N, C-alpha and C positions, 0 to 999 in steps of 0.2 A: 469212892476214891478213884483217881485216874489210874489207868493201866500204864505202867512204866516199865521200861527196859533200860539197858545200858545206854541206848541211843535215843531214848524218849525222855525229854525233860519233864519233871514234876510241875504240875500247874501252880502258878503263883497268882497273887491277887491282880497283878498287872498283865496277865497273859492276854495276848491278842487273839482275835478270832482265827487268824490264819497261821498261828504258831503250830508247828508240827506236834503230833501226839494224838491220843485218843482219850480225851477227857470224858469221864463218866459221871461227874459230880453235878447233879441237878440242883442241889442246895448247898450254899446260896446260889441262886440262879443269876448268871451274868447277863443274859439276854432274854428277859421276859417277853419281849415283842415276838420272838420266834415261837415261844410257847403259845402265845395268843393266836398266832397264825395257824398253828397246829389245831387248836380248839375250833377256830372258825372253819377250817377245812372239814372237820368232822361234821359240822352242821350242814355241809353241802353234799352229804352222801346221797348218791343216786345209783340206780342199777340199770343195766341195758334193757332188762325185761320191761321197764316202764315206758320204753320208746316204741311206738307203733309204726314201724317202717312199712308194714303191709298196706297202709293207706296210700303209700306213694306209688304202688304198682300201676294203678290206672293212669297216673300222671306220666309215668315213663313212656307210655304208649302215645302220649300227646306231643312229645318233644319232637322238634325238627331235627334233621341230621346234625346241624351245627350245635344245637343244644345237647343232643345225646353225646356228641364228642366231648363237650365241656364236662358233662357229668362223669363220663367214663375216665377222663383224665383226672378229674378231681378225686374220685374214689381211689384211683391208683396211687395218688399222692398220699391219701389218708392211710393206705394199706401199710405203709412203713414209717410215716412221719413220727408218730409217737414212740415207736420202738427205738428210733435213733435217739430221741430225747431221753428215754429211759436208760439206754446204754450209757450215755454221758453222765447221767445222774449217779449211776452205780460206780462207774469206772473213775470218775473225777470229782464230782461235787461231794459225795459222802466222805471220801477219803480226806479232803483238805479243809472242809468247814468244821472247825474243831470246837463244837459246843454241843452237848447232848440235847439241849432243847431245839437246836437247829436240825440235828439229825432226826429228831422226832418228826419235824415237819417234812424232811426229805423222805422219810419212810412213808409218810402219808402221801406225798406226791407220787412216789413210785406206785402205790396202790392205784392212784387216780390214772396214771399212765396206763396201767394194766386194764382198767375199765375202758379207757379210750380205745385201746387195741381191740378189746372184745367188741366194743360198739362198731368199730370199722370192719371187723371180721363179719359181724352180723349184717352190716350194711352191704358188703360185697356179696355175701351169700344171697341176700335178698334182691339186689339190683342186677347181679350177673349170674343167672342160674346156669349158664354154660360153663362147664369146668375149665375148658381151655381159656375162655375169657378171664376167669378168675385167676388162673395160674399166671397169665400175662400181667394182670394187674399187680399181683404180689411180687412179680419179678420186674416191676417198673424201673427200679433203680439201675437195672442192667439194660433194658431194651427201649426205654423212652428217654431220649436225650434231654428234654427239658427237666425231667424229674431227676435223672442222673446228675445233671448240673447242680441242682439244689442239694442232692445227697453228698456230692463231692465237696461242696461248700461246708456242709456239716462235718464231714470226716476230716477235713483240713484242720478244723479247730479242736476236734476230739484228739487227733493225732499230735497237735501242737504241744500238749502236755502229757503225752503218753508215757514219757520216760521220767516224769516228775513223781518221785515217791514221797518227797518231803519238800515243803516250800521254805528252803533255808535262806535264800537271798532275795533281794528286792526284785531282781529279774525274774526269779521263779514266781513271785507273788503277782507281778504284773502279767505274766503269762497266764496264770490262773484267772485273774480278773478278766482278761480278754476272752477266755473260754466261757466264763460265767455270763458276761455281758452278751456274747454272741448268742448263746442259747436263750437268754431271756429276751433281748431286744430284737434279734434278727430271726430266730427260728420260731419260738413261741409268739413273739411280739410282732412279727412281720409276715413270715411264711404262712403261719396259721391264720392270722387276721386277713390275709388276702383270700385264703380259702373260705373263711367265714363270709366274706363279702359276696362271693359267688353264690353261696347257699342262701343268703338273705335276699340277693337279687332275684333268685328263682322264686323264693317265697313271696316277694313283692308282686310277682305275677300270678300268684295263687298256685304255685307248683311245689311239690315235695315238702309239704308241711311236716311230715314225720321226720325227715332229715333235719329240718330247721329246729324242731322240738329237741332232738338229741343234741344238736349243735349249741342250743342255748346253755345246756349244762356243761358241755365241753368248754364253751366260752368262759363260763364262770370259773371253772378250774384253771384254765390258762391264765386268766387275769390274776388269780391268786398266786400262781407260780411266778409270774413276772413280779408281782408285788414283793414276794419273799426275796427273790434274787436281788431286786433293787434295794431292799432293806439291808441285805448282806453288803452290797456295794457301799451304802451309806455308813454302815458300821466300820468297815475297813477304812473309809475315807476319814472318819473321825479318829480312828486309832493310828493310822499310818498315812497321814496326808501327803507325805513326800512321794508316795507311789503314784499320785495323780498329777503327772507333769504334762508338759506340752506334747511330748512324744506319745504318751498313752492316749491323750485326747485325739491326736491325729490318727492313731491306729484305729480308735473306735469309729471315728467319722468315715475312714476308708472302708472299714468292715461293713458298716451299715449301708454305705453307698454300693458296695459289692452285692449286698443282699437285695437291695432294691433292683439292681440290674438283673440278678438271677431270677427274681420273682417276676420281673417284666418279661423276660424270655419265656417263662412259664405261661404268662398271660397271652403272649403271642401264639403259643401252641393251643391253649384252650379256646381262644377266640378266632382261630384261623379261618373258620367257616363263615364268620360274620354272624354275630348274635345280636338281634335287635334290642336296643336299649343299653348295651354295654360295649364300649370300645376299648382297645388297648391303651389309647391316650388317656381315657378316664381312669382306667385301672392304674396306670403309671402315676397319675396325679394323686389317686387315693394312697398308693404306696408311699409316695413322697410325703404326703400329709401325716401318715402314721409314723414314718421314719423321724420326722421332726418332733413328734410327740415323744418318741423314745429318747431322742437326744435331750429334750427338755428335762425329762425325769433324771437324766444323768448329769444335769447341770451344764449342758453344752448348748450353744446357740443353734438356731435352725439352719439347715443347709439349703432347703428348697423354698420355704415360704409359700407352699401350695395349699390351697383350700380343699376341703373335702368335697369332691364332685358328686357324691352319691347321697341324694336326699333320703333314700330308703335306709341308709345307715344312720343318718342323723335322727330319723324318726323311728329307729328300731324299737319295736313294741316290747316292753319289759313286763307286761301284765302276766304272761305265763311264768316268767321268772319270779315275780313278786308273790305269786300264788304257790310257788314250789314248796315252801316250808309248811304252809297251811295244809296242803294236800298230804304231805308226808306225816304230819302230826295226826291227821284224822285216819290215815291208813295204817300207820305203824305205831302210833302213840309215842313218837319220839319228841321229847320236850326240847324246845329251842328257846333260848333267851337272847336278848341283845338285838341289835339292828343290823340290817344288811344294806350296803350301799351299792347302787347301780350307776355310779358316775364315771366308770371307765370310758375314756374317749376312744371310740373306734378309729 
């Protein structure tokens, strides 16, 4: 039975996903797709201890000064990126997506964000043995302008619905949708994908394979987080189509454009020393390509029309990913059924 108070309406058969309340009734299940997402996420369980970052230590000594700067900035972003996402999940998403099967998935996502935080903690401990360097990395949102810029973009959208305790009006629900789309399309779907591109660029040069191995699993998680969020958007679009007007569409386009600009400034910082094989112009083109992919999922036309400039992303090797479940079954006797798709467009 749903939990009700004087201010919380009892669930009805025609209740919408964003209706206020705390529905606890799993049967009959209104949104089995969310439960399927939860089950699929369980199949993707991995632990930080499975990632061998120590194999990267020799590579760190091979890096040029420009490449070392890139890596240091990258791990500084990693130090807080997933924590920001987790905070928004707890403070905003869990409160307003009113279906117990959806909250099951969000609970699983929170666990995955915690694993990512542990992974990046281990990454920094391994890559930056100097305590002062590690402290500076963890304080990047305060002392590195390009990372502070991205953090402020995130905080702007967290704060945009900070005062919303209940989504009573259409304006409230549009504000919530903008927050959800921001974290799915811009932060997990653009900021993190930009970070993945740097990792796979280094791997394409035979560097930091341990980091790339862990990133493979993070990438899978982030892809599933986006898929869930876009499922929520699709459900709300079916239930309340009048929320998706020209004004909302324009706000989404502006938001994603702002995210591309912020991530481009981060690229200018990372690549300031000149890294052979990767330019700011190419990274900007890649970000525009990814942004158009996010807009397409949201049913919006492309803004940039830019092709993916990175062949190493098009040719991303999924062999290690496809072997993931086999290895876990043999190591832990975890039975897995069903199929896994690796068709997410970088």
